[in-house]
Backbone as CSV, one residue per row, in Angstrom:
resi,resn,N_x,N_y,N_z,CA_x,CA_y,CA_z,C_x,C_y,C_z
1,GLN,108.675,105.008,79.347,108.161,104.804,80.697,106.859,104.013,80.611
2,ALA,106.696,103.044,81.479,105.511,102.186,81.482,104.306,102.960,82.002
3,PRO,103.109,102.618,81.499,101.898,103.253,82.023,101.742,102.963,83.514
4,LEU,101.010,103.823,84.173,100.813,103.666,85.615,100.191,102.318,85.951
5,GLY,100.696,101.693,86.966,100.108,100.453,87.448,100.643,99.202,86.782
6,ILE,101.365,99.325,85.673,101.870,98.135,84.990,103.255,97.808,85.538
7,GLY,103.414,96.593,85.981,104.693,96.138,86.488,104.988,96.569,87.918
8,LEU,104.079,97.263,88.536,104.295,97.688,89.916,103.608,96.716,90.860
9,ARG,104.254,96.419,91.942,103.647,95.547,92.940,103.073,96.411,94.045
10,HIS,101.870,96.115,94.425,101.244,96.829,95.529,101.342,95.955,96.769
11,SER,102.052,96.436,97.749,102.181,95.663,98.979,101.002,95.950,99.895
12,ALA,100.744,95.027,100.778,99.644,95.196,101.727,99.974,96.347,102.672
13,LYS,98.958,97.071,103.066,99.147,98.202,103.964,99.533,97.690,105.349
14,ARG,100.548,98.298,105.936,101.006,97.869,107.253,100.066,98.370,108.337
15,ASP,99.966,97.601,109.411,99.196,98.032,110.570,99.996,99.089,111.326
16,ARG,99.271,100.005,111.943,99.936,101.013,112.779,100.443,100.346,114.048
17,LYS,101.628,100.728,114.454,102.224,100.148,115.646,102.385,101.260,116.674
18,SER,101.847,101.053,117.855,101.957,102.039,118.922,103.341,101.938,119.546
19,ILE,104.010,103.067,119.670,105.349,103.095,120.237,105.250,103.645,121.652
20,THR,105.826,102.931,122.594,105.731,103.350,123.991,106.529,104.626,124.224
21,LEU,106.144,105.316,125.259,106.850,106.537,125.636,108.298,106.213,126.007
22,HIS,108.506,105.070,126.618,109.865,104.638,126.973,110.731,104.510,125.716
23,MET,110.170,103.931,124.653,110.908,103.762,123.397,111.236,105.126,122.785
24,LYS,110.278,106.054,122.836,110.514,107.393,122.287,111.627,108.102,123.052
25,LEU,111.626,107.950,124.369,112.685,108.559,125.170,114.044,107.923,124.874
26,GLU,114.047,106.633,124.581,115.286,105.947,124.193,115.818,106.516,122.878
27,VAL,114.927,106.766,121.922,115.328,107.365,120.641,115.954,108.736,120.892
28,LEU,115.320,109.546,121.726,115.842,110.884,122.015,117.194,110.820,122.733
29,ARG,117.350,109.851,123.636,118.632,109.694,124.332,119.742,109.361,123.345
30,ARG,119.434,108.495,122.384,120.434,108.115,121.383,120.825,109.306,120.505
31,PHE,119.842,110.166,120.180,120.168,111.381,119.425,121.127,112.256,120.226
32,GLU,120.865,112.389,121.524,121.729,113.205,122.381,123.138,112.627,122.480
33,ASP,123.238,111.297,122.373,124.545,110.640,122.416,125.282,110.746,121.087
34,GLY,124.639,111.326,120.067,125.310,111.559,118.791,125.088,110.497,117.733
35,GLU,124.199,109.553,117.974,123.929,108.527,116.958,123.184,109.131,115.775
36,LYS,123.399,108.570,114.614,122.718,109.018,113.395,121.316,108.431,113.330
37,LEU,120.457,109.104,112.592,119.057,108.706,112.457,118.923,107.269,111.955
38,THR,119.640,106.933,110.894,119.515,105.582,110.328,120.050,104.513,111.273
39,GLN,121.091,104.841,112.041,121.626,103.881,113.014,120.593,103.574,114.094
40,ILE,119.918,104.617,114.568,118.895,104.437,115.603,117.744,103.602,115.057
41,ALA,117.311,103.920,113.839,116.190,103.199,113.231,116.512,101.714,113.098
42,ARG,117.706,101.397,112.611,118.089,99.986,112.450,118.188,99.273,113.798
43,ALA,118.795,99.931,114.768,119.014,99.305,116.074,117.702,99.003,116.796
44,LEU,116.718,99.879,116.627,115.452,99.702,117.345,114.355,99.079,116.483
45,GLY,114.642,98.821,115.211,113.652,98.202,114.332,112.507,99.125,113.965
46,LEU,112.801,100.413,113.821,111.777,101.400,113.468,112.065,101.975,112.088
47,ALA,111.036,102.530,111.466,111.217,103.209,110.189,111.960,104.521,110.428
48,THR,112.766,104.932,109.457,113.513,106.181,109.619,112.572,107.378,109.740
49,SER,111.431,107.320,109.061,110.469,108.427,109.169,109.892,108.515,110.580
50,THR,109.710,107.379,111.231,109.208,107.361,112.606,110.229,107.988,113.548
51,VAL,111.485,107.625,113.378,112.551,108.176,114.217,112.673,109.682,113.984
52,ALA,112.541,110.113,112.735,112.600,111.546,112.426,111.434,112.287,113.067
53,SER,110.244,111.688,113.055,109.070,112.316,113.682,109.259,112.454,115.189
54,ILE,109.858,111.458,115.791,110.122,111.517,117.231,111.083,112.668,117.528
55,ARG,112.104,112.829,116.683,113.066,113.920,116.879,112.385,115.282,116.736
56,VAL,111.497,115.419,115.760,110.795,116.687,115.544,109.903,117.028,116.735
57,ASN,109.268,116.009,117.328,108.323,116.221,118.434,108.967,116.040,119.809
58,LYS,110.272,116.215,119.894,110.976,115.916,121.146,110.475,116.733,122.333
59,ASP,110.114,117.998,122.123,109.651,118.822,123.246,108.336,118.294,123.815
60,ARG,107.409,117.936,122.932,106.119,117.392,123.382,106.302,116.051,124.087
61,ILE,107.188,115.231,123.570,107.424,113.910,124.165,108.024,114.060,125.561
62,ARG,108.997,114.949,125.698,109.615,115.164,127.014,108.602,115.728,128.012
63,ALA,107.755,116.648,127.555,106.737,117.219,128.443,105.763,116.144,128.908
64,SER,105.364,115.259,128.008,104.420,114.208,128.392,105.080,113.183,129.303
65,SER,106.383,112.982,129.156,107.065,112.017,130.027,107.133,112.521,131.462
66,GLN,107.185,113.830,131.648,107.215,114.382,133.001,105.838,114.345,133.644
67,ALA,104.789,114.466,132.814,103.425,114.494,133.341,102.824,113.097,133.484
68,ALA,103.316,112.131,132.723,102.704,110.798,132.682,103.227,109.910,133.803
69,THR,102.380,108.979,134.201,102.816,107.971,135.160,103.501,106.854,134.393
70,PRO,104.502,106.208,134.947,105.249,105.189,134.216,104.402,104.008,133.747
71,VAL,103.362,103.640,134.485,102.570,102.466,134.131,101.720,102.710,132.892
72,CYS,101.073,103.861,132.818,100.118,104.091,131.734,100.672,104.986,130.640
73,ALA,101.950,105.298,130.641,102.514,106.223,129.665,102.909,105.491,128.387
74,THR,101.925,105.017,127.642,102.247,104.293,126.420,102.122,105.150,125.177
75,GLN,101.204,106.106,125.156,101.066,106.935,123.964,100.401,108.256,124.308
76,LEU,100.607,109.221,123.432,99.980,110.523,123.594,98.581,110.465,123.013
77,THR,97.631,111.125,123.656,96.270,111.153,123.138,95.792,112.588,123.060
78,ARG,94.818,112.808,122.218,94.208,114.120,122.094,92.780,114.030,122.592
79,CYS,92.343,115.054,123.294,90.979,115.093,123.799,90.143,116.000,122.913
80,ARG,88.910,115.577,122.663,88.009,116.419,121.892,87.495,117.537,122.776
81,GLY,87.232,118.665,122.164,86.699,119.788,122.908,85.232,119.584,123.247
82,ALA,84.753,120.337,124.229,83.358,120.234,124.655,82.417,120.663,123.539
83,LEU,82.835,121.637,122.738,81.997,122.121,121.646,81.734,121.011,120.622
84,MET,82.764,120.233,120.292,82.603,119.142,119.331,81.665,118.076,119.890
85,GLY,81.790,117.743,121.155,80.900,116.757,121.777,79.455,117.215,121.761
86,ARG,79.240,118.490,122.050,77.875,119.046,122.041,77.296,119.010,120.625
87,MET,78.116,119.379,119.633,77.659,119.373,118.245,77.269,117.959,117.809
88,GLU,78.066,116.969,118.167,77.754,115.590,117.794,76.474,115.107,118.467
89,ARG,76.279,115.488,119.719,75.059,115.102,120.434,73.832,115.727,119.769
90,LEU,73.916,117.015,119.414,72.795,117.686,118.747,72.531,117.093,117.364
91,LEU,73.596,116.760,116.642,73.434,116.137,115.331,72.744,114.785,115.464
92,SER,73.129,114.015,116.469,72.504,112.716,116.700,71.015,112.869,117.007
93,LEU,70.669,113.848,117.841,69.254,114.102,118.147,68.481,114.502,116.895
94,TRP,69.089,115.336,116.067,68.436,115.778,114.831,68.194,114.597,113.888
95,ILE,69.191,113.722,113.767,69.049,112.547,112.895,67.941,111.643,113.408
96,GLU,67.878,111.420,114.720,66.806,110.595,115.292,65.438,111.215,115.028
97,GLU,65.328,112.530,115.148,64.063,113.224,114.871,63.674,113.060,113.401
98,GLN,64.653,113.145,112.515,64.382,112.965,111.089,63.905,111.542,110.804
99,LYS,64.469,110.568,111.498,64.038,109.176,111.316,62.585,108.991,111.747
100,ARG,62.211,109.644,112.846,60.828,109.539,113.325,59.847,110.169,112.344
101,GLN,60.236,111.255,111.716,59.362,111.924,110.755,59.330,111.184,109.420
102,ASN,60.326,110.319,109.206,60.402,109.444,108.038,60.493,110.176,106.694
103,PRO,61.269,111.262,106.575,61.481,111.847,105.249,62.569,111.051,104.527
104,PRO,62.739,111.245,103.227,63.837,110.553,102.544,65.188,111.023,103.120
105,VAL,66.075,110.084,103.327,67.358,110.392,103.948,68.324,110.912,102.891
106,SER,68.979,112.015,103.221,69.966,112.608,102.333,71.057,113.238,103.186
107,THR,72.272,113.244,102.681,73.363,113.860,103.436,73.425,115.367,103.225
108,LEU,72.706,115.888,102.252,72.759,117.318,101.957,72.357,118.186,103.148
109,PRO,71.233,117.908,103.849,70.900,118.758,105.005,71.912,118.649,106.142
110,ILE,72.576,117.512,106.255,73.551,117.323,107.322,74.772,118.204,107.081
111,GLN,75.167,118.336,105.833,76.339,119.142,105.510,76.051,120.592,105.764
């Protein structure tokens, strides 16, 4: 067996592609019609892992399709909690105060 990295080609990392809610619903409809995972992936030009993820998350996708408006329903988003926003604001204030006092900067107190 060859040592790691010898003879292997490293391809460029692909950009993430946002899949519309309409496309996800189309994938789910095809599953309901009895199509196989690989057939759906080939027909729609998606990776098989993407199609499998859509199938796993079908309940969440269907729920968001009922709540979303057709114009802006392109992707699911997550909202940060109020506690996280408050913590970030306090951390920012603390960092600014440290800059004013001009001590040596270190990540240890931040952690």
